[in-house]
SEKEVO-288935 format. One record per residue (C-alpha): residue in three letters; x, y, z. Coordinates in steps of 0.2 Angstrom, whole numbers, padded with zeros to 4 digits, always signed. Example, Ala and Ser with C-alpha at 12.3 -4.5 7.8 and 13.67 -1.06 7.14 Angstrom:
BEGIN
ALA+0062-0022+0039SER+0068-0005+0036
//
This chain:
BEGIN
UNK+0172-0055-0072UNK+0163-0060-0055UNK+0145-0056-0054UNK+0140-0042-0041UNK+0134-0049-0024UNK+0116-0046-0021UNK+0107-0048-0004UNK+0089-0052-0006UNK+0080-0049+0010UNK+0063-0058+0006UNK+0057-0073-0002UNK+0052-0068-0020UNK+0042-0076-0034UNK+0051-0091-0042UNK+0054-0082-0059UNK+0062-0067-0049UNK+0073-0077-0039UNK+0079-0087-0054UNK+0083-0071-0063UNK+0092-0064-0048UNK+0103-0079-0047UNK+0107-0079-0065UNK+0112-0061-0066UNK+0120-0059-0048UNK+0129-0069-0035UNK+0113-0068-0025UNK+0110-0072-0007UNK+0092-0077-0006UNK+0080-0079+0009UNK+0070-0094+0002UNK+0061-0097+0018UNK+0056-0079+0021UNK+0065-0080+0038UNK+0061-0064+0047UNK+0079-0057+0049UNK+0073-0043+0037UNK+0065-0035+0052UNK+0082-0032+0060UNK+0092-0018+0053UNK+0108-0024+0061UNK+0106-0042+0054UNK+0103-0034+0036UNK+0119-0025+0038UNK+0128-0040+0044UNK+0123-0051+0030UNK+0127-0037+0017UNK+0145-0036+0024UNK+0147-0055+0025UNK+0144-0056+0006UNK+0152-0040+0001UNK+0135-0035-0006UNK+0135-0022-0020UNK+0116-0022-0021UNK+0102-0025-0009UNK+0084-0030-0015UNK+0073-0026+0000UNK+0054-0025+0002UNK+0041-0014+0011UNK+0042-0017+0029UNK+0060-0021+0030UNK+0071-0012+0043UNK+0080+0000+0031UNK+0080+0015+0042UNK+0094+0028+0045UNK+0103+0016+0057UNK+0103+0002+0045UNK+0109+0013+0030UNK+0123+0019+0041UNK+0129+0002+0046UNK+0129-0005+0028UNK+0146-0009+0021UNK+0155+0002+0009UNK+0153-0011-0005UNK+0134-0007-0006UNK+0131+0004-0021UNK+0112+0002-0023UNK+0096-0003-0014UNK+0081-0008-0025UNK+0064-0010-0016UNK+0051-0022-0021UNK+0038-0009-0019UNK+0032+0008-0025UNK+0032+0016-0007UNK+0048+0021+0001UNK+0042+0024+0019UNK+0053+0010+0026UNK+0069+0018+0018UNK+0079+0032+0025UNK+0081+0041+0008UNK+0091+0055+0015UNK+0103+0043+0024UNK+0106+0034+0007UNK+0109+0050-0002UNK+0122+0055+0011UNK+0131+0039+0008UNK+0130+0039-0011UNK+0119+0024-0012UNK+0106+0024-0026UNK+0088+0019-0022UNK+0075+0014-0034UNK+0057+0008-0033UNK+0044-0001-0044UNK+0031+0011-0050UNK+0017+0009-0064UNK+0015-0010-0062UNK+0003-0012-0047UNK-0009+0002-0049UNK-0024-0009-0056UNK-0021-0023-0044UNK-0022-0011-0029UNK-0037-0002-0036UNK-0045-0019-0037UNK-0042-0022-0019UNK-0049-0004-0015UNK-0065-0009-0025UNK-0066-0026-0016UNK-0065-0018+0001UNK-0078-0005-0005UNK-0090-0019-0009UNK-0086-0029+0006UNK-0090-0014+0017UNK-0105-0008+0008UNK-0113-0025+0006UNK-0108-0032+0023UNK-0099-0047+0015UNK-0087-0050+0029UNK-0101-0051+0041UNK-0111-0063+0030UNK-0095-0075+0027UNK-0092-0075+0046UNK-0111-0080+0049UNK-0110-0094+0037UNK-0093-0101+0044UNK-0100-0100+0062UNK-0115-0110+0057UNK-0127-0096+0062UNK-0136-0094+0045UNK-0154-0098+0047UNK-0159-0095+0029UNK-0164-0080+0018UNK-0173-0066+0027UNK-0181-0050+0021UNK-0171-0039+0033UNK-0155-0049+0035UNK-0138-0040+0033UNK-0145-0026+0023UNK-0131-0015+0016UNK-0130-0001+0004UNK-0128+0000-0015UNK-0113+0008-0023UNK-0125+0014-0038UNK-0127+0033-0037UNK-0115+0035-0023UNK-0102+0049-0022UNK-0084+0042-0021UNK-0071+0053-0014UNK-0053+0048-0019UNK-0040+0056-0009UNK-0025+0056-0020UNK-0030+0054-0039UNK-0013+0047-0044UNK-0011+0031-0054UNK-0020+0020-0042UNK-0034+0033-0039UNK-0037+0035-0058UNK-0038+0016-0060UNK-0051+0016-0046UNK-0061+0030-0053UNK-0063+0020-0070UNK-0069+0005-0060UNK-0081+0016-0050UNK-0089+0024-0066UNK-0094+0006-0070UNK-0104+0005-0054UNK-0112+0022-0059UNK-0104+0031-0045UNK-0100+0050-0046UNK-0081+0053-0043UNK-0074+0067-0033UNK-0056+0069-0028UNK-0045+0080-0017UNK-0026+0082-0017UNK-0012+0095-0016UNK-0016+0102-0034UNK-0030+0101-0047UNK-0025+0089-0061UNK-0027+0093-0080UNK-0044+0089-0087UNK-0037+0074-0097UNK-0032+0066-0080UNK-0048+0071-0071UNK-0058+0062-0084UNK-0074+0070-0077UNK-0069+0068-0059UNK-0075+0083-0048UNK-0061+0093-0040UNK-0064+0097-0021UNK-0051+0110-0016UNK-0053+0109+0003UNK-0053+0095+0015UNK-0070+0100+0023UNK-0079+0102+0007UNK-0072+0086+0000UNK-0077+0076+0015UNK-0094+0083+0017UNK-0098+0080-0002UNK-0095+0061-0002UNK-0102+0045+0003UNK-0087+0034+0002UNK-0069+0039+0005UNK-0055+0029-0003UNK-0037+0034+0003UNK-0022+0034-0009UNK-0010+0046-0001UNK+0009+0042+0003UNK+0014+0040+0021UNK+0026+0050+0031UNK+0026+0064+0044UNK+0016+0076+0033UNK+0001+0064+0031UNK+0002+0055+0048UNK-0016+0053+0055UNK-0023+0064+0041UNK-0040+0055+0044UNK-0042+0061+0062UNK-0057+0064+0073UNK-0059+0082+0066UNK-0060+0076+0048UNK-0070+0061+0052UNK-0083+0073+0060UNK-0084+0082+0043UNK-0090+0066+0034UNK-0108+0062+0031UNK-0116+0051+0044UNK-0117+0033+0037UNK-0101+0036+0026UNK-0088+0022+0022UNK-0069+0023+0023UNK-0057+0013+0013UNK-0039+0013+0015UNK-0027+0004+0003UNK-0013+0018+0004UNK-0003+0019+0020UNK-0009+0013+0037UNK-0001+0028+0046UNK-0013+0041+0037UNK-0027+0035+0048UNK-0030+0039+0067UNK-0035+0021+0072UNK-0043+0026+0088UNK-0053+0040+0080UNK-0059+0028+0066UNK-0065+0015+0078UNK-0074+0028+0088UNK-0083+0034+0073UNK-0088+0016+0068UNK-0093+0012+0086UNK-0105+0027+0087UNK-0113+0024+0070UNK-0106+0040+0063UNK-0098+0029+0050UNK-0107+0014+0043UNK-0092+0004+0039UNK-0073+0003+0034UNK-0062-0008+0024UNK-0043-0008+0027UNK-0029-0017+0018UNK-0015-0007+0027UNK-0011-0004+0045UNK+0000+0008+0056UNK+0014-0003+0062UNK+0009-0018+0052UNK+0009-0033+0055UNK+0002-0027+0071UNK-0016-0022+0070UNK-0025-0009+0081UNK-0035-0020+0093UNK-0051-0010+0092UNK-0054-0016+0074UNK-0054-0034+0078UNK-0070-0035+0087UNK-0080-0024+0075UNK-0092-0032+0063UNK-0092-0017+0052UNK-0074-0017+0047UNK-0068-0027+0033UNK-0049-0032+0035UNK-0037-0039+0022UNK-0019-0043+0025UNK-0010-0030+0013UNK-0016-0039-0003UNK-0015-0023-0014UNK-0002-0029-0026UNK-0004-0048-0022UNK-0007-0055-0040UNK+0005-0067-0048UNK+0006-0055-0063UNK+0009-0040-0052UNK+0022-0047-0041UNK+0032-0054-0056UNK+0031-0037-0064UNK+0037-0028-0048UNK+0052-0041-0046UNK+0057-0038-0064UNK+0056-0020-0062UNK+0067-0021-0047UNK+0080-0031-0056UNK+0079-0020-0071UNK+0085-0006-0059UNK+0099-0016-0051UNK+0105-0023-0068UNK+0106-0006-0076UNK+0117+0001-0062UNK+0127-0014-0056UNK+0130-0022-0073UNK+0129-0008-0085UNK+0135+0007-0075UNK+0120+0018-0079UNK+0107+0027-0068UNK+0093+0015-0064UNK+0077+0020-0073UNK+0066+0021-0057UNK+0078+0030-0046UNK+0071+0039-0031UNK+0087+0044-0022
//
């Protein structure tokens, strides 16, 4: 029996590509050529091989037009991500195409990046590194690049899900007091001592550092806007490792420029890989290129989870374990 045809849109870790090639008639993208940004090209390539499955990734052009243009052979889309913002789930449902993601394997790694950005922003690490690389360091000085400690600070986690709870555990090691806000209060065993803040304003006014972990989409677009930034304490810090579209970039830059916020740390961007130009000239912003899940261990785990989903449906005829549509 021939192997099902699988279109892989991105270059993936070697172990994942090897497994994909063993289980499927896989069409890979070994050079990570950017055709994944063109929905029409994705559909064309899927049709050319009679793809039954597509293994895509965050940022791929998998919107409604792409889904509509896919050949009838496509039965499943597996995304190499937890987030599904790049996928038109309703369009996939309408065509009877199953969609699955990769939850539970990147929480710790993403929390590590949130903590990294928190430290970079609070201790001005990016500024210090740039000073050294520019040859501008004249030696230790008593008042040079003084930041702020995390010890004793109030960390506000917006969205105490899997990633947020991992971050909360790390923050307690830094002797921080953890607050959180979300749609509903969590059971005590998941709170693990974190303090529930039921309103936006009360939450933002109570904290020194905001770490954002909410999903993207229309409901959360520009959640952190000028009004909510104004509710934060003067000198607070903002960290975002969730979704770039949840932040109003212009409002955040304004808050940083006026000194209302001390610093920010960002790993995700609205419309990435484009970055809001206002961030680039600001010394008090730490910027990372979407490194949240970028460890060897995590990316391998994500790939194996994506292939587990594909094999379950396309090889064994069962519902994938992490189906989202």
